[in-house]
Residue, then its C-alpha position, 0 to 999 in steps of 0.5 A: m352729310l348733315a350731323s343729324q343724318v347719322t348715328d354713332v354706333s361703335k360696331g360700325i367703326s374699324m380702326t387701323n394701326k395708323g390710329e384712323f377710323m374707317q366709318i360706315t355710312k348709309s345714304r339717306r337721300y335720292r339718287a343724284a347725277i352720275a359722274v365720269g371717273l378715273t380708275f387706279a390699280f395697285l400691285a401686291a400690297s397696293c400700287g398704281s395707275d392714274s391720279e385723282g384729286t382733292e378739294a383744297p378747302t376740305t383739307e381740315a376735316p376727315t373725309s370718312e363720315a360718322p358711322t351708321t348701320e344697316a338694318p339688322g336681319t337674320p341671314v338667309a341662304g341664297g342669291t347671286l351677288r353681282y359685283g362690279v370691279e374697276a378693272e380686269t386682272d391678268g390672272l388669279n394665281p396668287t403666286s404669279s399673277a399681278f394682284a391689283v384691287s380687282a384681283y384681291v376682291m375676287g381672291n377673297a372669295v376663293f382663297d383664305t389668308l394665313t392671318a387676317l386684319a382685325a377691326d382694331g388694326t392688329w393681326v389675328p390668326n386665320l388659316a394659321e392657328s398660331l404664329t410665334p417669333s423667335e427672340d431676335l424676331k427673324d424666325w417665325t413659327l406658324v402652326l396651321r389649323p387641322g382638317i382643312l381641305f382645298h376645293d380639290g380635296t388636297p389637304l392644307n398642310s405645311a408642304a402646301v404652304k411651303a409650295n405656295f411660298d416657293a412658287a411666289y419666291a420663284a415668280p418673275l413678278v410676285g417674287l420681286a416682293v418676296r426675294p429681297f426679304y428671305p434667304a435664297e435657301n431654306a426660307v421656309e422650313i417644314v417642322d411637321d405636317l402642320t408646323l413650319i418656320y419662316h426664316l427672315l433676313d431682317a428682324n421684323l415685329q410686323f411680319p404677321h401682317a405680310l401673311r394677310s395679303q397676297l403672300g398669305y393666300v394659300a392655293s392648292p399645291t395640286w393646282l399650282a403644279a397643274a398651272i405650271a404645265d397649263p398656264t390657262l389654269n391660272q384663270a381657274p383658281v383652287g383655294t380653301g375659301p368660302f366660294k369655289f371657282d365656277s367659270r371665267s370669261q375675261d373682260s366679262v364675268t368671273r363666277f364663284v359658287r358656294n363652298e358647301e364644306w367651307w372650314g370656317g362655317d356657314v356661307w350664305l350666298d349661292a354665288i358671286e359674279f365679278s364683272p370688270v366695268v372700267d368706266p366708274a360712271t357706268r359702274l355707278e349707273l349699273l348699281q343704281n339701275g339694279e344690274l349690279d348688287a355691289m361695286h367699289t370706286t375711288e372716283t370722287e364724283s361718284l360719292a355724292p350720288l352714292r350717298a344720295d341714293e337711299s337704297i345703297f349702303n356705303i363703306i367710305d374710307d380715306n385711311g388707306e392709299e395715297s394718290f400721287l405722281m411718281i418720278n423715275s429718279v434714274n433716267a435723265p432728265f429726272d436723275d437730276i434733283r433740280v428737274r424733279k423739284a421743278i416738275t414738283l413745283a410746276t404741278p397745278r395741285l390746287e387747280y387739280n383739286t378744284l377741278f377733280g376733287n369734288g369736295e370729297a377727298r383731302l389733300a395729301d402731304q405724305r403717306f399718313t392722314p392727319e389722324s395718324p400718330y405717324y403724321d408730321e404736320t411740319i411736312k407740306q407738299e410743294a407745288d403751284d410755283p411755276e416761276a420757281a420751276l422755270a428758274l430750275v429748268a433754265e439752270y438745268c437746260a443751260e448745261g446742255l446735258l444728254t440722255a443715255d442714248g445721246s438725245p438732248t434732255c432739253t429742247d428750246g430751253k425746255v426739259n423733254m419728258e414723258w407723262q404716262y397714264t392709264g386709259p382710255s379714260d375721259v377724266g384721265q384725258r382731262i387731267t392730262d390736258l391740265f398737266n400738259a398746260s401747266w407743265g408746258a408753261a413752266g418749262f417742260n416739253v411733254l409727250n403723252q403716253e396712254l396705256p392699259q392698266d396692266t401695261h402701265i404697271q409693267e412699264a413702271a416695274l421696268g423703269q420705262y417712264n419719266v412721270i406717272g400717276w400712281r396709288q400706293f402706300g396706306a398699309a395698316q402697319p407702315a412696315q408693310d410699305n417698306v417693299w416700295l422704299l428699300c434699296r434692295t427692291i431696285g433691279g431690272l424689275s423694281l418695286n421701288w418704282p422711283r428707283y431711288c436708293d438712300e441707305t440712311r432711309d433703309s436704316l430707318l425703315l428697318e429700325a421702325q419695323v422692330a420698334p417695340t411700341q408705337a411711341d418708339e416708332v413714331p419719330l422714326q416714321k416722321q424721319i422717313s416721311q421727311n426723307i421721302h419729301d426731300a428726295y422729290t420722287y413723289i408729288f402727293l395729291q390726295h388721300s384716296v377715298w374708297a367707296n365699297s357700295f352695296t344695294s339694300a338687298v345685300h347685308g352682313t358684309c361688316d359682320v365678318k369674324s375670325p375663327e375665334g370670333v374676333a371682329l375683322a376689318c370689313a373693308i381694306n381699300g377696295s376689297t371686302a370679305f364675303t364670308s358673312t354676306w347675305m342677300s334678302 
């Protein structure tokens, strides 16, 4: 976009703790071609799926554009917002369901969180009135706002919050992100009807950020109990949020209607209808044809037509998740660092970015973008060196090693491996063809496995993969990504997906989350980034570019505020709030 086409407006910028800017743009041209794309998912804070690319020549300049604002207006009640999400979710119970981006955007309609992310990257109270640490940062006292009711009339109180925590702690999947950080007994202590204390295993100055995501959603304890007896109720959530559940037809439409008695004030929309549209080209076409009012996407081919359509308002940001390939470090042959390094060197990163980056996203070398204070300019992602990969493969295969089931790790001098990706996806297949050709020429026999998104996540948690495409990291505060990196989150089911354990890295992660200032934290995060690089468990490809896009009939999405009137982040990756959204 030309500089003359945008106007800087401070209201249109939200800043994360990473020191980066989310910028809001409204396109000023006519509709362009519709593109085919590849989707990802994330679990809990954010996790993955396939991989997308970046264009090498664009690595110097940020993807986010100078902000503009939509035309001001007076909110009016009414209208049904039709929102196209990238995938269906298996359930809408925050204590037990695997929340990917689609579940978060739906969850924002029906649930409120205990804390929220301010536009400047700090946390602010939301359902909570206050959150205060002990001197050692291991115990946090939370006081709830009085007089709030769930949609079924159940009061929001300490017992309700504890019931949600206990359910999440006990859940097979969600509990993976909870149990490693709290004691087995008395993790949450009720003080009185509106006061409770969280007891942590580790000192954590950044703990309040944990309560603005899935763990911070609070569901009716009455509904939670009923859903245990009747799991179909996991599809019919009951929260305190601005919208009430109305109906749900999976893989079709999930509908929420306005909560006329929302504790936070006026809600403008009559209803929101979420429809999963897996193919990003189709999602874009539906938006442009007026069959959707809003959508999200990370598919870079969609960005040019989104910008070019003057009827569409876009929130475009690359300050969140990173896209990368991920390697299971436990199973042979990739338990050997030589093989992990070989597949890294064999990956055609530049060609991938040329073919699939579309000039929109930036190459990623690490978890942080160059604007972040935590970015280490000395760390560069290795790739595009097939000759070096062949040498490592030859050295490894000469040893004649076997897998755990006795199968050879190499055949005909090549390493045997499986590549797993989500589908069906046209672009996913094109990416697979590219990787197959490059990896094959660099000494790998590749078996491809295409899986639905939910199965893809489950296989990763179980460690049933060699190499997969993924999207993750990018938390506003880096400590929130510790769950993906610590040794303690490795198990039969793991959230440390590569299952790579390094006690030195663990010490750095725990030290960083209690750093009193950003200046104290920066050198620790840089050491962590170097450790991640040297382990060869991630092959960073790009900083994912999220577009949250709305037709000209949709207004006010970025006017969202906390109960005390603090401006909140209007978009976090692919999810937005709806409390201030209205339609003309």
